[in-house]
Structures are given as C-alpha cells and as structure tokens.
N, C-alpha and C positions, 0 to 999 in steps of 0.2 A: 551568401550561404543559402542553399535551398533546404527548406525545412519540410521533413516528411512527417513530423510529429502529429500535426492536426489530421492528416489523412489517415494515419494509423489509428488514432483515437476514434475517428469516424467509423472505421471498419469494426473496431471492437464494440462500439456502441450498437451498431446494427446487429451484431451477433448476439449481444445480450438481450436486445429488445425482442428477439425471436421467442423468448420464453414468455408466454402470455400469462398475465397475473389474474387470478380468480379470487372471489371473496371466500369468507369462511361461513360455515353453517354451524349454528349452535343448537344442539339437540338436547331437549330436556328429557331426563329419564325419571319417570314418576316413582319407580320403586328403588331406584339407585340413589335418589336424593342428590343428583349431580347433573352437570351439563357436560356433554361430550362435544369437542370441536372437530369439525371435518374441514380440511383444506380442499375446496372444491376443484382446485387445479389438478390435484393428484388423487383425490378421494382417500387420502391418508389421514389418520387421526393425528391431532396436534397436541403434544404434551399429555398431561394426565387430566382426567375429568376434574372439573371444578366443583367442589362441594358447595351446595346451597342448603336451604332448609327443606322441610318435609314436603314430599309429593309435588315436585315442580311440574306444573301442567303445560305452561306455554312460555314463550320468550319473544321479545321483540328487540331488534338492534336499532340503535339510534341512527338517524340518516347519515351522520358523519362517521359511523362505525366505531365511535369511541367507547360506547358502553352497551351492555346488554342488560335489559330488565327482565327478570324471571319471576313469574307468579308462582308462589309456593302454596298450593291448595291446602296442605295439611298444617300450615303454620300461620296463616292469615298475614302473610308478609310478601314483600317483593325484594329480591336480592338484586343488587346493582354490581355488575362485573365490569371492571376496567379492562378493555381489550388489549391495552399495551402490556399489561402484566398478567392478564387472565386470572385476576384475583378479585374476590368480593370486597368492594370498598365501602359498601353501605347496605343497610337493610331498613326497609320502610314498612311500618305497620299499616295494614289496610283492613278491610272487612273480612268476614268469615268466608272460607272456601274460595279464595280467588282462583279464577280459571283463566278466562281469556284476557289478553293484554294487547294494547295497541298504542301507537305514538303518533302525534300529529306530524305532518311533513316538515314543519319547521324545527322539530326536535324539542320543543319547549314543554310539552305536556304528555304524560303517560296516563292512559285510561285503563283502569283495572276493574274487571267484572267480578263482583263479590257474589258468588253463587248462593252462599248461605244467608245473605242479607238482602238479596234482591235489589241490589243497587250497584253503583259504579263509583269508585274512588278516582280522584284526579291528583296526580303527583306532578309537582313542578320539578323539572329536571335540573334547574339551576340550583335548587336547594335540597332536592330529594326529600321533600316534605309534602304531605297531603294538603291540598289547598281547598278551601270551601267545604261544604257539606257533601256527603255522598249523594249521588243523583239517583233518585228512585226510578226503577224500571219495573218490568213485570216479573212473573214467577220463574225462578230457576234460570237466571241469565247465564249464558254459557260462553260465547265468544264475541269479541268486538273487533271492529276494523274502522280506520279513519278514511274519509274520502280524500282523493288526491289533492284537493284544494285546502283540506284541513278544516273546512267549515262544519262538517258533521261527523259523528261517530255512530256507527250502526251496531246494535247489540241484539243477538238472538236470545229469545226467552223460551227455553225448552218446554216447560210445562204449559205456558200460555200460547205456544205456537204463534208467536209474534216476533216482529223485529221493531225495537225501539230506535227512534231517530233522535239523537242528541245534538242540539245546536251548541257548538263549542264556544260561541261568543257569550252565551248566557249559561251554559251548562244546564240546560233544561231539555226535557223531552218535548219535541215539537210535533212529533207524529208517531203513530204506532201502526204497523202494517201487519195484517194477518197473513200468514203464510201456511205452508203445509205443516203436518204434525211433527213435533219434536225437532225444531230447528237447532242445529249445532253450529256448523261453520257458516261464515259470512264473508263476502268479498265484494269489492266495488271495482267497476271497470276503470281503466286508466283515464278515460275522459270524464268519469264521474256521472255518466248518464244512466248507468244501470247498477243495481245491487243484486247480489245473488245470495240465497240462503240454502244450505244443505239440510234437508228435512229428513231426520233419522227415521221417525215414525215406526210403523210396524209393517213387515213385509217389504216389497220393493219400495225404495225411497224415491225421492224426487228433489228437484232443485227449483225453487221459485225465482222467477225473474221479475225484479221490481224496477219500475220506471221512477227514478229518483226525483224527477220534476213534479210528479203527482203523488209519489209514495203509494203507488198501487201496483199489485201484481199483474203483469201483462202476459205472462206465459209460465208454464210448468213443464219441466223436462224430466221424464222418468229415467232413473239410473238404476244401479243394482242395490243390494241390500245394505241398509244402515249407512247412508252417506254421512261423512263427518267433516272432512277438511276440504277447503276450496283454495285454488290458486289460479290466477289469470295471467296469461303471458303479457309482457310489457306492451305489445302492440294491440292487446285487447281482443285478438282474434280467436283465442281458444281458452276454455275454462276446464281445469282439471279437478276431478272430484274423487276423493278416496271413499271406497265402499268397504266399511270395516268388516262386515260379516261375510262379504264375498271375496275379500282379498284381492280386490281389483281397483283400478283407477279408470273412471270414465272420462272420455275426452269429448267436450261439447264445443261445436262450432258456434260462436256467438252471433254470427250474422243471421242464422236461421234457427238457433237454439236446437240444434240436432246433435245427437250423440254419433260421432263419426268413428270412434275407436274405443276399445276397452283393453287396458293393459293389465296383465296379471302380475301382481307383486307378491309379497309374502303375507302371513297371517296378521289380521287386525291392523290394517293401515289406518293411521290416525292423522297427525298433522302433515301438511304438505306446503311446499314453497317453491318458488321458481327463481333461478339465478337472474341477476339484473340484465344479462344479455338475452335472456329468454331461451337459451339453448338447452337447459337441463332442468328437470323437475326432481326434487328430493322428497321422498315419502318415508315417514317414520313408521316401521312395522313393529307394533307393540309386542306381538307374540314371540317372535324369535330374537327380538332385540337387535334389529338391523335397520338400515336405511337403504331403500332402493333408489337407484339413479336412472331416470328415464331421459333418453335423448328425444327432444321434441321434434326434430326433423323427420323421424320415422316412428316415433312413439315406441321405442324399444328400450328395454332395461339393459343398460350397458355396464352396470356395476352394482354390487351389493356390499355395503359397508357395515361391519359389526360395530355397535356402539361401545363394546367393551365387555358386556356381560349380558347373557341371554335373559336373566331375570330382572334386568333393570327397567324394562317396560317403557321404551321411548314413546312419548306422546307428541311432543314438538308441535303444539299448536302455535299459531301466530306467524309473524314475519321473522322467521329465525335465521334467514340468510342475510348477511350484511351487504353493504354496498361494495361494488367492485373497487378494490384498492387502486389508488392512483399512482402513477409512476412519474418520476422526475428524471428525465434524460439530460445529461450535460454534453453539449457538443463544443469542441474547440475549433476555432477557425482563425484565419489570418496568417500573415507571414512570420509572426513571432511565436513565442511559446510562453506558457505559464501554467498555473495550477488553479483549479476551482475546488474549494473545500467547504464542507459542512458536516453535520452529524451524519455519518454513513456515506459521505461522498469524499473521494480523494482522486481527482481527475487531472491527469497531466503531470509532467515532470516526474515520472516514475510511478505515479499513482494511476491505477487502471480501473478504479471503482467509479464509473461514470453514470451509474443509474441507481436509484433508490426507490423502493416501493413504500408507500404510506397507506396503511390500513385505515387511518383516520382521515376522513375527508375534511378539508379545511386546515390541515396542519400547516403551520407557517414555517417555512424553511429559510434560514438565513445563509445565503451563499456569499462566499468571499473569493474574489478573483485576484490572484497575485501574479504579476508578470515576472519573468526571469530577468536577469541583470541587463540583458541587451534588448528588452522588449518593453512595450507599454500596453496598458489595457485600453482597448478602443471602445468597448461598450457591449451591452447585452442586446440580444435580439431573440426572436422566436415566437412573438405573439403576445397576447394579453398576459400581463404579469411578468413577462420576461424582457422588458424593455428598460433602457436607462443607461446612463454613463457612469454612475457611481459603482466602483468595484464591489461594494456591499449591497446585495440585492435581497430583499425579503419577498419570497414567493409563497402565495397562499395556494395550497394544493386542493382546490375545489374540483379539479379535473386533472387528467394526465397532461403533462406539459414537457416540452423540449425547450430548454434554454441554451442559447449559443453564446459562449464567451469568445470575443474576438481579441486576440493579442496581435499586435503589430510590431514587427521588428523596429527598434529605434532607428530614426532616420540617420542615414550615413552621408558623410562627405567623401567622395572619391576625388582625390587631388591628382591631376596630371601635370607634369612639368615638361615644358617644351621650349624650343627656340635654340638659337646658335650659342647662347650664353648659358650661364648656370647661376644657381643661388639656392637659398633655403626658404622653405615655406613651413611655418609652424602655426599651431592653433591655440587659442585660449577659450575654454579650458583645454588642457593637453589632450592629445590624441593624434593629431597630424604632426609629423616631424620628418620632412622630406629634404634632406641635405644634399651636398654635392654628390653627383653621380646618381642620385635617386631620380627615377622618372615617374613613379606613381606611389601613392600611399592612400590609405582609407581608414576611417574611424567612425564609430557610431557615437551619437550624442543624444541626450535626453530630448524627448519631444518638446517642442516649443522653446527650447533653451536658445540663448544667444551665443553664437560662436564667431570669433574674430580670427580670420586668416591673415597672416602677415608674411609678405614676400620681401626677402632681403637678398639683393643681388650680390654676387661675389665681386672681388676687386676689379675684375676685367669685364664685367657685364653690367647691364642696366635692366630694370624691370619694365617690360613693354606693356603689360596690362593683363586683365582677367577676361576669360571667355568661358562659354559652356552653358549658357541658357539663363533662365530667370534667376536673378539674384547673384549671378556669377559674372557680372560685367563691370567694367570700370578700369580706371588707370591708377587709382589710389592703392598703394601697396597694402593698406589695411582694409580688408573686406569683411563687413559685418553681415552675418547670415542668421535668419530666424529659422530654426529647424522644425518647420511644419511639414517637411517632406525631405526625401533624400535628394542630394544634389551632386552633380558632376562639375567640378570647377577646374579650369585649365589656367595655369600661371605660365606666362611666356617671358623668358629671360633672353635678351639679345646681347651677343658679345659686343663690347665697346667698339665703336668704329675705329678703323686703323688708317694711318697714313703710310703709304709705300712710296719711297723716293727712288727713282731710277735716274742715274747720271748717264748722259749721252754726249757725243761730240768728241773731237780729238784733243780737247784740253782736259783740264782737271781742276777740281776744287772741292769744297765742303759745303753741305747743307745742314743748317742748325734749326731746331724748332723751339718755339716758345709757346706753351710750357715745354719743359725738357722732355725728351723722348727720342727725337731724331738727332743723330750726330753722324752724318753720312759724308765722309768717312766710312766707318764700319757698321754703325747702327742705322740701317736705312728703312726699318719698319718699326712702328710704335703705335699703341692703342691710346686713345684719348677719351675722356668722359663725353658721353652723348651730349650734343648741342653746344659743346664748348667751342671757343674760338682758338685756332692754332695759327701761328704765324711762322712761315718758312723763310729763312734768309740764306742766300747763296753767297759763298766766299770763294772766288776763283783763286788759283795759285798764281805765282809770280809771272808765269809765262802763258796764262790763259785768261780768257775773258768770259763772263757769264752773259749768255744771250737771252735767257728768260725761262719761265716755267711753262709747261704744256701738260697735256693729259686731261684730267678732269677739268671741266670749264672753271670750277671754283679755284683751280690752282693758279690761274693766270697771274693774279696779283700777289700770290703767296699768302693771302688771308683766307683761311679755310673755316667754314662752319661745319662742325662734325655731326651732321645729320645722317651720314652714312660713311662707309669706308671709301677712301679716295687714293688714286695713284697719280703722283705728280712727277713729271719728267723735267729734270734740270739739265740744260745744255750748256757745256763749257767748250769754247773753241780755243785752239792753240794759237798763240801769237808768234809768228815766225820772227827770226833774227833779221834785222835790217842793217845793211852795210852802207857806209858813205863811200862814194867813188874815190878812186885815186887820181889825183891831178898830175898833169905833166911835171916831171921832176925838175925841170929847169926853173920853173917859176914857183914850184911848190915844195922843193926839197927842204926838209924831209917830208915825206908823205905819211899821213896817219890813216890807218884803216880802223874804222870804228864799228863795234858790234853793239847794237841796242837790245834791250829786253833779255839780257843774260841773267843767269841765276845770281842773286846778290852774293858778291865775294866768291863766286864760283870760278872754276877754271874754264877758259875758252881757248880752243885750238884754232889758229888761223892757217888756212890751207889755200894754195893757189896752184894754177896750172894753165896750160896753153890751149887745151882742147876739151870742150864739154864731152861728157860720156858717163860712165858708171864704174865705180870701184867699190866693192864690198869690203868693209873693214873687218879684219880678223883680230885675234888676240883676246885679252881679258877686259879691255875697256871698250865699251860701246860696240861690242862684237855684233856684226850683222847689219850695221847701218850702211846706207848707200851714199857715197860721196859722188856728186854729179860731175866728176872730172875723170878724164883718162890720165893716168900717171900723175896723181896729185902730189904736190910737194908741201911739206909742213914748214910754214914760215916760223911758227913758234906758239907757245902757250902762255897766255897771260891771265892774271887774276882780275875778275871784274870788280868794279867799284860797288859800294853799297847801293848806288843809284842804278845798278844793273847795266852799266856801260863798261865795255872792255876796249882797250886800244892797243894797236900794234904799229910801231913806227918803221917805215921802210925808207931807206936812202937810195936814191937813184944816181948812179955815176954820171958825171957831166962829160959825156963823150960826144962824138959827132952826131949829127942829126939822125934820128931813127924814129920809127913808130911801131909799137908792138902791142897787139891785143893780149890782155891777161885776164883770166877768170879767177875770182876769189870767192871762198866759202868759209864759214866759221861753224864750229861744232861746240855746243854747250855740253861739256863733258859730264857735268853732274846729272843732266837729264837726257843726254844722248840725242838732243834735238839738233837738226841740221838746218842751217839757214838756206835761203834761196841762193842760187848761183848768180853772181854779179860780174858783168864784164866791164873792164876798164881799158882804156887805150893809153899806153905809156909812150910818151913822145919826148924826144930831145931835139930841140930846134937849134 
C-alpha cells in the first residue's frame, strides 16, 4: 500500500509555516493605569488592557517571554503580569516613584529605578521579592538598562546629569559617568562596548556615547528637542532616539555617530523599542495615545496603532517588546502512519494541527507519537532536542524547532506458492493462510516479532523448499523469521513423482507395484512418495512371456527410486502353438496331433489341408483371423487340459503304399491365436 499521508501533512505544514510569528509589545499607559498589548505581527490590539497600579511608567519583558514587570510610578510598586493569561499575578513593593526598569539577560533579577529615593531596588524573579538593600545612585534616577552580558546595569540620573554603573555581582555602583544635561534614556550596544544616554537638557538635545571599557564619554551626537527614549538595532548598526518636543525620531549610524535620518511620528514620543528581528521600531506617542511603527529598512512609518484611549498617555519606557515566539513544527515521515499529539498539537490520522507557537521561550513540550495499527514508530529527528527513539519526547522550546516523527509500516511477509504440486502455508502468529489453489498471500507483523511459516504439502505433493532471499531459504517446512524488515518468501511444492507403465509386444500380461498404485491391467499410472522405493513385478498371461523392463534406466530391474517421475516399458511376447509331427500311419496308427501352450481348459480347433495359402475366417468366432491354408478342413475341436495341452487323434487307413504331404494348424478359440503351419508326410508302406 502506498501511503500519501506523510506527503500531504508535509504540504500542510509548509503552508502553515508561511504565517510568520512576531512578538507582542506591552505599552504602559501612564494615565490609563493599564497596559495595552499589541501583536506586532498584525499591529492589532490583543484582548483588553491589563489593569495595573497608578501611573505605570515602563515595562520589561522577561527573556523567556513568560512575564512582564511594570513599574508603577504613582504606587511605589511593580506589577507582575503572566503572559499566558495576561493577568497580574503579583505586586512587589519598591521605593518611591519607580520609573525605569530592566532585567538581567538570564532573567533572574529585575532592577527598578526609584526616582523619589535616588536608589535602585533589585527584585528576584524566582520569588518576586526585593533582595538586599536599595542601591544608592545620584539625584533623580530615571531609566535603567542591563548590559548584554548581565554584568552591569546603567542608570541615568536626570538632575545630576550622570550615568551610574552598577556591578550586578555586588550590586554596587562602580563608576559614575558625567554626560549631557538631563539624561533620561539609556541603551547599551549588543556587543556591550558602548553605552548611550539621551540627554533631555534645554533646547536641542544630544546623545552621549560612552566607552564602557573606560566609562568615559567619547562622543556627543546632536539630535532634536528633548530626546528621551533609545533603542538600538540587534546588529548594533543604528540607534533610534525619540525627540519628545519635536515629535520625531532621530536615526544615528553608530559606526560614525552620525544622524542619517529623522522620522516624523506623532506628539510627545516617549518610550521606544525594536523588534527582535530588527525590522520594526515601536514608538509610544503620549500626546495622541498612539504607537507609531517604523520600518527600519527605509525608516518609514508604516502603521499607527491606537492604545485604546487618547487620554491614557502611553509612556512605554524600557524593553517592552517580548522575544519572538518560537514555533514547533511537526513533520510526519516514513512508509507508515501515526499521530503526534501534545497540548495544542494533533498531527496525523485525521489531525491537521501540526504547528504550535509558544510565546514563552523555554516551554517544555511533551510530544507523544502513536503509530496506527499497521505501523511502528521508528524515531524522532530534526536536530537538537528532536532526536531519540522513545515515542515520548520532551522538547525545550528555546528556539523554533521542527521535529520529524517517522512511522514505518509494519514489516510484511509476501508469500508466493509455486511448483507443480500444491499445499498450504500458514503463519504463527496468524496472518498468512495460503491453501490449495492460492498462489500468493501477504500479511504484516509487528516489528522484531518472531514469525513461523509452516509448509504442509497435500496428499499428492511434497515440499521442495524455501527461496526468496535472506531468511527465506532452507528445506525445513518450518521457517522462522525475525521481522526486522519485510520479506518475500517462496514455498515450492512439487507433485509426487509418478510411475507410468507402458505395455508393448504381441503378448499380454499384468504389471503390479509395491507399494500399491500400479495394477496394469487398467491402472497404468500412479504417484508415489518422493524418494520412496517402488518395485514393479510383471506377470505374463498363459500364452505370453515377459521379456523385461525398459524406458527409464532405473526401470531395468523393476526397482525404482522415486526421485522423479519415470516411464517404464514392460514387453510381453506371444508364445505360438507348437504341434508335434504326425508319423506314418502304419507304424504309428493311431496318430496323435498335440497342441502346446493352449489356454488352460480352453477350446482348440485342429485344422488341416493340402496346400499352404491364406483363408480369412468369417462368422462370429475369431472373425478375421488368417488360416495359412487354401481350403482348410476342420478335423475337430478339443478341450485343452489344465496343463495347456490339447490332443487330436487321427487314424490312418492301412491301404496300399502311398505318401501324402499334409499341413496342420491349430486355433486357440479362446484367444483366437493361430499356430504356425506344420507340414507332415503321411506314408503307408
């Protein structure tokens, strides 16, 4: 059976995969006291806004996408949102006026900038509790960001016009960098070599470029009025800066710290973030309550999304865009069929859900592969995390993966029956049952199971052997197979060898076999068990003689080995009648004519005449036989003795001397056999 199932599923999977999955953006609305979710794949709002506490300033998504931490500036707290339910699951008390918030790359700690206390609180994400004492920084700390390696957190101090550098191993400030006036936003390059601060100041603002190895400012880039938020592309090539008072976004090329473009957005742009693929920039416009979407390939605004209410005042500082969701694609392969299932996956055997998206990086997915009744599971493939032979596979979704489940059709035995004979082949366990008249049968068996084929010839056949390749050879009627692969086995049955007896010669007789079968007579053909010994015995009738067997060389002595069919010729020769001569009557009167080899107690006609010739007998008895005399005379009919001798007495008159040739013949009336013609001289002296 050709299976199209896997091919169809492959095509379906390719079709589904064409829908590219994008992450979610979590926009904090300061005046709405809530968080709006945008699906960046469609730029549509997801669900209803999530209520948090007062004046949410900024948000950060955990690296695995499982939680969002929101700094509530008016409530001295941090709300924890579970992204699977989009509900607040915890609230953590921090210092006064929390503004900026960041998380270490390992997801273990959240750093919250307390504007009212000039310090930074550290939250352990494992317990959602503040650990240690707040870390003092300078005046009016605003925004924080962690370095890519997680070793440092950079905090802007608005009033002090500095950036504090916190060593995360000790949670102490190890450096303070003086930057431009009124720094708000801060960003670190992907390689960690540069930090950038957006200096709000007065009049045209600028961006300070910090060498992180020395913690010194190495360049200053002028942008437009009141720069606030910063976002750098994943490749580190471009830095995007929101200019709040100008309603624009400046694009800085980081290789030479030059502004190469300015993108007009809407009023009061605040927070800014970039999608993980670097293709789009999202800008929160506080004035109209919108988010502008900038395509980075040409720095064009391609969409504007309302956060839900113009008065909500989106701020959206921090890394508010989550990681790209990961997808798990299930592929089905192999000659068999089956189903792969898990939460959200039902692939194969009628199920067509072969792809699932996971917003939480590191989600463990437990896959279960179930073969159908005539298949077995061969294994998983597809790369890291998708390998193994156990049908139950746990996959950690730390990246998008394609796992292939291979189902193989159960190995089959194809049984072919051939030969001149016939018989039955069966299997244990059941499956093959090829009886008389059947020439082929097939059945599937469980992988690695043991199957025994049994060949039983019918009464007139014998089993000649197995053939067909590896595992299918031998002469034992019981063939044991290990079903590690499909096999083609041929069972050959050969008809039992036969003896055919042909009788030749002008005589007659009977041939008998031992064991019984031939009685020829009438039954001149019979089959015998292969390799058995058969003895033929010839019995000539009373007037015949057996001269021997011929034909197959094995027939010569009548002792046959039945390794093949054989034809034997039995030759019977007729024994003619023999007449004794008639002697001269004077000395021998009476004369006795004797016929030998007559039918026992049969009738014998004695005929004589004076000239050889030919006379065809007519009438009802022995019609058509040829008497070798012209004008034959019947002397008489006599009954033969049991010893097959018949006699006729002739008296010769005693007259004067004479000599007369006489020809005599006899006819065995029971068999219509005619004797030779005998001449005798009758004399009277």
